[in-house]
N, C-alpha and C positions, 0 to 999 in steps of 0.2 A: 549534360543534364542540367536543366534549369529549375526543376521542381521535383519534389518527392512527397509521398503521402505515407503516413505511418499510423499504426494502432499502438496505443500505450496503455497497457493493462494495469489495474490497481492490484493491491495485495492486502492480505489479512495476516494477523499473527495467530497461529494455532497455539503457540506457547511463547511466553515472555517471562523470563526469570532474571532478576537483578542479582548479581553475585558479588558486586563490589563497586567501588568508585575508582576512577583513574586520575592520574596526575594532570591530564589535559582537561579535566572538568567534566568529561563524559562518564558514563557508568559502564562497567563491564557487564555484558549481557550474554545470555544464552537464549536463543529464540528458534522457533520453527516457523518459517515464512511460507506463504502459499499465494500464488498468483490466482486472480479471479478474472472472469471474462468481462466484467464491467470495465469499460475502457473509454479513454478519450481518443479522438482522431486529430492528428496534426498534419498540416501541410507546411512544408519548408520550400521557400523559393529564393533564388538569388536576388539580391537587391543592394541598395546602398545603406550602409550601417546595419544596426540590429533593431528590429521592431517586432513587437509582440501584440497580437490582438486575440481576444478571447470572447466566446459566446456567453460567458458568465460574468456579470457585472462586478462580483466581489473579488475576482482574480486580478491582482495587480499586473500591470503591463510594463512596469519600469524595471530597473536593475535589481529589484528585490524578488522578481519572479525567477524561479529556478531554471526555467527554460532559457530566459535571457542570460542568466549567469553561465549556463552551459555553452551558449554561443560565444560569449565573451571569453570563456576559458579556452575554447578551441582556437579563437583568434590569437590569444596570447601564447599558447603552447606551440603553435605552428607558425607563428609570426606572419599571420595572414591579415590582409586588409579587406578581404571579401566580406560583403554584408549578407545578411539573411533575413528574410521576412517570415515570421513564425505565426501561423494561424492555428488556434486551438479550439476545437469543438468539444466543450467540456461536458462529459457525461458522468464522471466520477464526482460525487458530492465534495464540496469544498470544506477544508478544515475538518476532515472526518476521521483521520487516522487510517486512511486507505492508501497513502503514498501518492496521491494525485499529482502533487507538484513534482515529486521525485521521478515518477514515471514520465512526466513531460520532459524533464531534463534528460532522462535516459534516451528518449526518442530523438531529442535534438542532437545528442552525441552521435547516435546511429545515423541520423539523416545527414548531418554535416560530413561525417566520414564518407558517405556516398557522394554527396554533392561535390566535395572537393577531391574525391578519388584518393583519399589518404591511405587506404589499405590497412587500417588498424583492425586487429583481431579482438575478440571478446575480452580476454584478460587485459589488454591494453586500454580498452574502453572502460573497463571496471576500475582500473587505477585512476583514470581521469574522473570517473563518476564519484569515487570516494572523496575527491577534493571538493565536491559540491554538497554532498549529503550522505548520511549513513545508509539510507535506503536505495540510493541510486545504483550501486553495483548489483543488488538483487533484481531491481526492476529491469536491468539490461538482460539478465539471463532468464529470469522467471522460473516457473515450475514449483518444486517443493525443495526446500533447503534448510539446513541448520546454519544459523548465523551466530557468530561469536564476535568478540572484541566489542566495538560499539555498534556492531551490526554489519560491518563491511567485509568480514571474513566469512566466506561461504563454503559449505560442503553439501553438494547435491545429494538428495536421497530419492528413493523411488517416487515418481510423480503420482499425484492423486488426481485423476481426471474424471472419475465417475461421480464425484459428490457434487451436490448443489448447495447453495448458501442463500439464506435470507438475511438481508441487512436492513437495519432500521436506524434512522437518524432524525433528530428534531431540527427543523428549519431554524437557522439563525443561532444555533448553539455550537460553541467551540470550546475545546479544552486546550490550554497552552501546554505544549509538550515540555518546555523547560520547567514550568510550574509543577507539573506532575512529578518529574524526576527529582526536583529540588525538595518538594514536600515529602516525597518518599525518603530521601536521605535524612532530612531533619527529623521525621517522625520515628524512624527506626535507628537513627544514630549509628549507622555503620553495621548494625547487627542484621545481616541479610539472612533470613531464615525462611526459605521457600517451602511451601506445602505441595508444590507441583510434582508430578511423576513423569518426567520426561522419558525415562527408560521404557515404561509401559506404553507411552504414546508412540514412541519410535517403533516398538514391536507391532502396534496396531496399524501404523502406516505401512510397514513392510508387508503385513498380511492383508492390506487393503480392507481392513475391518472398519467400515464407516460408522457403525453404531458405537463401537468402543472409542473411536477417535473423538466423536462428539461428546462423550462423557469425560474425556481427559483434557479438554481445553483448559488453559491456565494463563493468567495474566497478573503479575505482581502489582501492576499499577492500579488495578481495581481497588486495592486496599486504601488508596488515598482519593481516587476520583469518585467512586460511588458514594461515600459519605457526604461529599460536597455537591454532588449533582444528583438530586433526588429523582428527576425524570429518567436518567440513565439507569439507575438502580431499578426503578419500577418497570422499565422496558425489559430489563434482564429477567425480572420476575414474571412478566407477561409471557415471555418466550417459554419459561419453565412450565407455566400453566397450560401452554399449548402443546406440551409434551416433548420439548427439546431443550437442550442446555444452551442458554444464551451467554455470550461472552463479549466483552469489550475488545475492540481491535486497537492495538497500540495504546496511545494515551487517550483514545476516545475522540468524540462521544458516540461513535457508531457502535452498535451492538449487533452481533451476528449469531446465527445458529446454523448448524449443518443438517442437511437432509439427504436422503439416499435417492430421491427422485424429484423431478420437476413438479409432479403432482403433489407430493408431500410438502414441498417448499411453498407452493401456492396456498395450500390448505393452512399451513402454519402462519403464513403472512396474513390471511384473512382472519384467523382466530385471534392473532395478536392485535391486529388493527381494531377489531371489534372490542377487545378487552380494554385497550388503552383509550380509544375514542378521542383522539386529539388531532385536530386539523393540521397542526404543525409537525406531526410525525409522518415521515415519508419512508417508503419501503422500496427495496430493489430485490429482485430474484435473479440470480445468475448462477453460473457453474464454475467449477475449478478449471484452470487452464495450465498447460505445460509450457507455454511460451510467454515471454515478457513483451519485448518490442517486436513488432511485425511490420516489415516493409510490404506495402500493398503493390501488387502488380497491376497492369492495365486491366486484366480480366477481373481482379478483385474489385476494382473501382466501379466496374459496370454492374456489380451485384446490388 
């Protein structure tokens, strides 16, 4: 096998609660993660050394790229000198809190596992993924899951495939994840007091109650990001005025809202676009997915 093509799906946080800080500098988290169908497409080919190219000019192609780091990790872990050429067709917005870099890294782990015939199973790939970033293990499996620790410990829960999501992000706006967590720690000085209701949200997920799920979305990081990023807060309010609850994904700046149909999602998108009326604000309408990384077959590629 000389080349392989993969779909790498993004994710949103339906719930993000900070419950403490850890000795390793990270924070102890409780989250509910959800894969969405907004996805990048990657092609991996055998080659000399490691190279990365991307359709989006803002994505780095050096060793700071998580896909590059994933390839380097596989070389190191399995003492291989094989090279790989990584081509990324970027559809997930950059620096958006949607795990775009992490899902690319996950795709490279899956792809190299196939290219080199390593025979690794999902739990083994997830252990490797955890060495690259906290979101990578979830990006490998996808679906709906509770994530604890720094986000790498996963417990799958019933998948939510029937819901749609509207995402909005301002072009050129990014929020530093380290800044968000450090500011949260400084502001609350270790007094982690969440107002989220994870128990009720889990019940709504189990019963597949989309309307209730949408009302129980929660993200502790909004407490520090929204006061500093006025446009993000106004976008959240615009979603509310369109009849749905908007919430920031991860450390932002993407804001999303859940809908029970594609028709409703597109209506919410148009109402919110008209209310904000900013040419730098971009929207995506997509649906929930139960799969993270997907290997494309020859038939898939023809579609």
